[in-house]
TIVEXLUM-449941 format. One record per residue: residue number from 0; residue in three letters; x, y, z negated of N, C-alpha, C, O in turn. Coordinates in pm, whole numbers, plus 50000, padded with zeros to 5 digits. Last residue first. Layout:
BEGIN
   seq   type      nu      nv      nw     cau     cav     caw      cu      cv      cw      ou      ov      ow
   NUM    Ala       X       Y       Z       X       Y       Z       X       Y       Z       X       Y       Z
...
END
This chain:
BEGIN
   seq   type      nu      nv      nw     cau     cav     caw      cu      cv      cw      ou      ov      ow
    53    Lys   26362   06905   49834   26414   06826   49723   26308   06778   49632   26336   06710   49533
    52    Arg   26245   07082   50010   26247   06940   50046   26288   06851   49930   26252   06733   49927
    51    Ile   26295   07327   49881   26158   07282   49897   26153   07132   49927   26066   07062   49876
    50    Lys   26574   07343   49896   26508   07345   49765   26366   07292   49775   26322   07219   49687
    49    Lys   26616   07349   50170   26670   07238   50091   26600   07229   49956   26570   07120   49908
    48    Val   26491   07595   50229   26440   07470   50286   26490   07349   50208   26413   07257   50183
    47    Ile   26657   07770   50086   26515   07761   50053   26458   07630   50106   26384   07562   50035
    46    Ala   26901   07732   50217   26891   07698   50076   26745   07684   50033   26712   07597   49953
    45    Val   26833   07832   50470   26872   07691   50456   26860   07648   50311   26813   07537   50284
    44    Val   26793   08100   50401   26681   08021   50453   26711   07872   50442   26623   07794   50407
    43    Thr   27055   08163   50327   26947   08173   50229   26826   08092   50274   26763   08024   50194
    42    Phe   27193   08131   50565   27224   08043   50454   27117   08049   50345   27091   07948   50278
    41    Val   27072   08341   50718   27063   08201   50761   27089   08106   50643   27015   08010   50624
    40    Val   27137   08572   50570   26998   08537   50594   26986   08389   50630   26899   08319   50577
    39    Leu   27418   08559   50579   27349   08560   50451   27203   08519   50468   27151   08441   50389
    38    Leu   27465   08579   50853   27501   08456   50782   27430   08447   50648   27386   08339   50607
    37    Ala   27379   08843   50895   27310   08733   50962   27340   08599   50893   27251   08516   50877
    36    Gly   27567   08981   50737   27424   08990   50708   27347   08876   50770   27259   08818   50706
    35    Leu   27805   08913   50870   27786   08874   50731   27638   08879   50691   27590   08792   50619
    34    Leu   27752   09034   51120   27774   08890   51110   27751   08842   50967   27684   08741   50945
    33    Gln   27735   09304   51050   27621   09238   51112   27633   09086   51100   27534   09018   51072
    32    Ala   27991   09348   50955   27879   09361   50863   27755   09293   50920   27678   09231   50846
    31    Gly   28132   09310   51196   28158   09225   51079   28044   09229   50980   28004   09126   50926
    30    Pro   28055   09512   51370   28010   09375   51397   28033   09281   51279   27962   09181   51265
    29    Ser   27947   09819   51323   28038   09728   51255   27991   09584   51277   27899   09538   51210
    28    Asp   27807   10060   51372   27885   09993   51477   27992   09902   51417   28109   09907   51455
    27    Asp   27628   10157   51196   27767   10196   51173   27860   10137   51279   27981   10163   51276
    26    Tyr   27396   10032   51286   27403   10178   51283   27547   10226   51275   27585   10324   51339
    25    Gly   27464   09764   51252   27430   09814   51385   27440   09965   51393   27485   10020   51493
    24    Gly   27501   09758   50977   27613   09726   51064   27588   09772   51207   27681   09813   51276
    23    Tyr   27241   09811   50893   27345   09909   50866   27468   09885   50954   27531   09979   51000
    22    Ala   27114   09574   50981   27069   09705   51029   27178   09810   51009   27204   09890   51099
    21    Val   27258   09379   50841   27251   09373   50987   27213   09510   51042   27274   09558   51138
    20    Met   27211   09460   50576   27348   09458   50628   27350   09454   50781   27435   09517   50843
    19    Phe   26933   09426   50559   26990   09560   50546   27133   09564   50602   27170   09661   50668
    18    Val   26923   09148   50582   26859   09230   50685   26914   09373   50680   26939   09433   50784
    17    Gly   27057   09082   50341   27111   09042   50471   27053   09124   50584   27126   09166   50674
    16    Asn   26878   09187   50154   27015   09239   50159   27080   09203   50293   27150   09285   50352
    15    Leu   26656   09024   50202   26647   09169   50227   26785   09233   50236   26806   09323   50317
    14    Ile   26764   08777   50120   26721   08797   50259   26713   08945   50292   26757   08987   50399
    13    Ala   26812   08833   49849   26923   08794   49936   26886   08814   50082   26968   08863   50160
    12    Leu   26553   08885   49756   26655   08991   49752   26773   08958   49843   26828   09048   49907
    11    Leu   26440   08630   49792   26387   08745   49865   26487   08860   49868   26504   08925   49971
    10    Tyr   26592   08481   49611   26597   08450   49754   26547   08566   49837   26604   08597   49942
     9    Tyr   26511   08608   49373   26652   08609   49414   26667   08579   49563   26746   08643   49632
     8    Ala   26236   08552   49371   26282   08691   49374   26427   08700   49420   26463   08789   49497
     7    Ile   26240   08275   49351   26179   08337   49468   26227   08481   49482   26257   08526   49592
     6    Glu   26355   08252   49099   26425   08199   49216   26371   08261   49344   26448   08296   49434
     5    Thr   26156   08368   48942   26287   08433   48948   26367   08383   49069   26437   08461   49133
     4    Lys   25945   08188   48970   25930   08324   49022   26065   08395   49033   26085   08474   49125
     3    Lys   26051   07860   49078   26017   07959   48977   26011   08098   49040   26065   08122   49148
     2    Met   25901   07621   49295   26008   07718   49268   25960   07819   49164   25843   07858   49163
     1    Arg   25823   07279   49272   25776   07417   49264   25892   07509   49225   25970   07480   49134
     0    Met   25881   07023   49500   25918   07085   49374   25877   07232   49379   25896   07300   49480
END
Protein backbone atom coordinates (compact mmCIF):
# COMPACT_ATOMS: atom_id res chain seq x y z
CA UNK A 1 0.00 0.00 0.00
CA UNK A 2 1.29 3.42 -0.91
CA UNK A 3 1.66 5.97 1.88
CA UNK A 4 0.48 9.53 1.42
CA UNK A 5 2.88 12.44 1.67
CA UNK A 6 1.21 13.73 4.83
CA UNK A 7 1.58 10.34 6.54
CA UNK A 8 5.25 10.25 5.64
CA UNK A 9 5.67 13.76 7.03
CA UNK A 10 3.94 12.83 10.29
CA UNK A 11 6.07 9.73 10.73
CA UNK A 12 9.22 11.70 9.97
CA UNK A 13 8.26 14.38 12.51
CA UNK A 14 7.57 11.73 15.15
CA UNK A 15 10.98 10.11 14.59
CA UNK A 16 12.76 13.47 14.68
CA UNK A 17 10.90 14.39 17.87
CA UNK A 18 11.97 11.10 19.46
CA UNK A 19 15.60 11.64 18.48
CA UNK A 20 15.44 15.17 19.89
CA UNK A 21 14.00 13.86 23.16
CA UNK A 22 16.80 11.29 23.48
CA UNK A 23 19.46 13.94 22.79
CA UNK A 24 17.90 16.51 25.12
CA UNK A 25 17.38 13.90 27.84
CA UNK A 26 21.07 13.03 27.64
CA UNK A 27 22.06 16.68 27.86
CA UNK A 28 19.66 17.37 30.73
CA UNK A 29 20.55 14.07 32.48
CA UNK A 30 16.94 12.91 32.37
CA UNK A 31 16.55 9.16 31.83
CA UNK A 32 12.76 9.49 31.58
CA UNK A 33 12.97 11.78 28.57
CA UNK A 34 15.49 9.46 26.94
CA UNK A 35 13.20 6.48 27.48
CA UNK A 36 10.16 8.29 26.09
CA UNK A 37 12.14 9.43 23.05
CA UNK A 38 13.44 5.92 22.40
CA UNK A 39 9.93 4.46 22.76
CA UNK A 40 8.54 7.05 20.38
CA UNK A 41 11.12 6.14 17.74
CA UNK A 42 10.57 2.40 18.17
CA UNK A 43 6.77 2.61 18.06
CA UNK A 44 6.89 4.89 15.03
CA UNK A 45 9.12 2.46 13.15
CA UNK A 46 6.78 -0.40 14.09
CA UNK A 47 3.80 1.60 12.82
CA UNK A 48 5.60 2.28 9.53
CA UNK A 49 6.41 -1.40 9.07
CA UNK A 50 2.82 -2.41 9.82
CA UNK A 51 1.52 0.19 7.38
CA UNK A 52 3.83 -1.01 4.61
CA UNK A 53 3.02 -4.71 5.17
CA UNK A 54 -0.74 -4.05 5.16
